[in-house]
C-alpha positions in Angstrom: 108.1 86.4 99.8 105.5 85.7 97.2 103.5 88.4 95.3 100.2 87.4 96.9 101.5 88.3 100.4 102.0 92.0 99.5 99.0 94.2 100.3 97.3 95.8 97.4 97.8 99.5 97.8 96.1 100.7 94.6 93.4 103.4 94.9 89.8 102.4 94.7 88.0 103.5 91.6 85.6 106.3 92.4 83.1 108.1 90.3 84.0 111.7 89.3 82.6 114.3 91.6 80.2 116.8 90.1 79.3 120.3 91.5 76.3 119.1 93.4 78.4 116.5 95.2 81.2 118.9 95.9 79.1 121.9 97.1 75.8 120.3 98.2 74.8 119.7 101.8 76.7 116.8 103.5 74.9 113.5 103.7 74.6 113.7 107.5 75.4 116.8 109.5 74.9 118.1 113.0 76.0 121.7 113.7 75.7 123.2 117.2 76.9 126.7 118.0 76.9 128.5 121.4 76.8 132.3 120.9 75.3 135.6 122.0 76.0 135.4 125.8 73.7 137.7 127.8 74.1 138.5 131.5 70.7 139.2 133.3 69.6 139.9 136.8 71.2 141.8 139.7 73.2 140.8 142.8 73.0 137.2 143.7 70.3 136.6 141.1 72.6 137.6 138.3 73.6 134.9 135.7 74.7 134.5 132.0 72.7 132.8 129.4 73.9 131.5 126.0 72.0 130.9 122.7 72.3 127.3 121.6 71.7 127.0 117.8 71.4 123.6 116.2 71.1 122.6 112.5 70.9 119.0 111.3 69.5 116.7 108.8 69.7 113.6 111.0 66.3 111.9 111.1 66.4 111.3 114.9 65.8 115.0 115.5 62.2 116.2 115.1 63.3 119.8 114.3 66.0 120.4 111.7 66.8 123.8 113.1 66.3 125.2 116.6 67.6 128.0 118.8 67.2 128.0 122.6 68.7 130.0 125.4 70.5 128.1 128.2 72.5 128.9 131.3 75.4 127.0 132.9 73.1 125.1 135.3 71.1 123.7 132.3 74.4 122.2 130.9 75.0 120.7 134.4 71.5 119.2 134.3 72.2 117.6 130.9 75.5 116.2 132.1 73.9 114.7 135.2 71.0 113.2 133.2 73.4 111.6 130.7 75.6 110.2 133.5 72.6 108.8 135.3 70.7 107.2 132.4 73.0 106.5 129.5 76.0 104.2 128.9 78.2 106.9 127.4 81.3 108.5 129.0 80.2 112.1 129.4 83.0 114.7 129.0 83.6 117.3 131.7 82.1 120.7 131.7 84.2 123.8 132.0 84.8 124.5 135.7 82.5 126.4 138.1 85.2 129.1 138.8 84.4 129.3 142.5 87.2 131.7 143.2 85.7 134.2 140.7 82.5 134.2 142.7 84.1 135.4 145.9 82.9 138.8 147.2 85.1 141.9 147.2 87.0 141.1 144.1 88.5 143.9 142.1 87.0 142.6 138.8 83.6 141.4 137.5 84.4 137.7 138.4 82.3 135.3 136.5 80.7 138.2 134.6 84.0 139.4 133.1 83.9 139.3 129.3 87.0 137.1 128.9 85.7 134.5 131.4 82.3 134.4 129.6 84.0 133.9 126.3 86.2 131.1 127.7 83.2 129.4 129.2 81.2 129.8 126.0 84.0 128.0 124.1 84.1 125.2 126.7 80.3 124.8 126.6 80.4 124.6 122.8 83.0 121.9 122.9 81.1 120.0 125.5 77.7 120.0 123.7 79.3 119.1 120.3 81.1 116.1 121.9 77.9 114.9 123.5 75.6 115.5 120.5 78.1 113.8 118.1 77.9 110.6 120.0 75.4 108.2 118.3 74.1 106.8 121.6 73.6 110.2 123.1 71.5 111.2 120.1 68.9 108.8 121.2 68.5 110.3 124.7 65.4 112.3 125.4 67.2 114.8 127.6 69.5 115.8 124.8 66.6 116.5 122.5 64.8 118.5 125.2 68.0 120.5 125.8 68.6 121.3 122.2 65.1 121.8 120.9 62.6 122.8 123.6 62.3 126.3 125.0 61.9 125.1 128.6 63.5 122.1 130.1 61.0 119.8 131.9 63.1 118.6 134.8 60.3 116.2 135.7 60.4 114.3 132.4 60.6 110.6 132.3 64.1 109.6 131.2 64.4 107.3 128.2 65.3 106.9 124.6 63.9 108.8 121.7 62.8 106.5 118.9 62.5 107.3 115.3 58.9 106.8 114.3 58.5 104.7 111.2 55.3 105.2 109.4 54.0 102.4 107.2 54.3 102.8 103.5 51.1 104.0 101.8 49.1 101.2 100.2 
């Protein structure tokens, strides 16, 4: 075997890292946290909402920071919209927990603290998988879900485009 057939495994030369590079903000980031669950209402009108906080420096998002309150049915709406209008494979949501909604249970069912925390974690994984997908980041429904107080369920589906302004002359 000749020397030219062996792959070159030497490290690439890189510039030394300074403090700004090491501890500055990453070049592109998108952070989404689901937190602060609150159960509201009584009887059959009782439900749990979660705060959805987003921070990013991606230019496709009009707001760099936002915090909205969403309930499970809002996550279902987003999943359905993405499945209908986009070409991405949408991950599953945490389950509906139908057995926990039966009457005459000895516990709080879907309003039990451990269930709410488990669901919160599942919703956080779901939204981070979705929002991390480059094609999903162009979808208007994702932007509405993450950045607008109220979801307009009558919106016109489509892509969000980055507006390029002409350079000043």
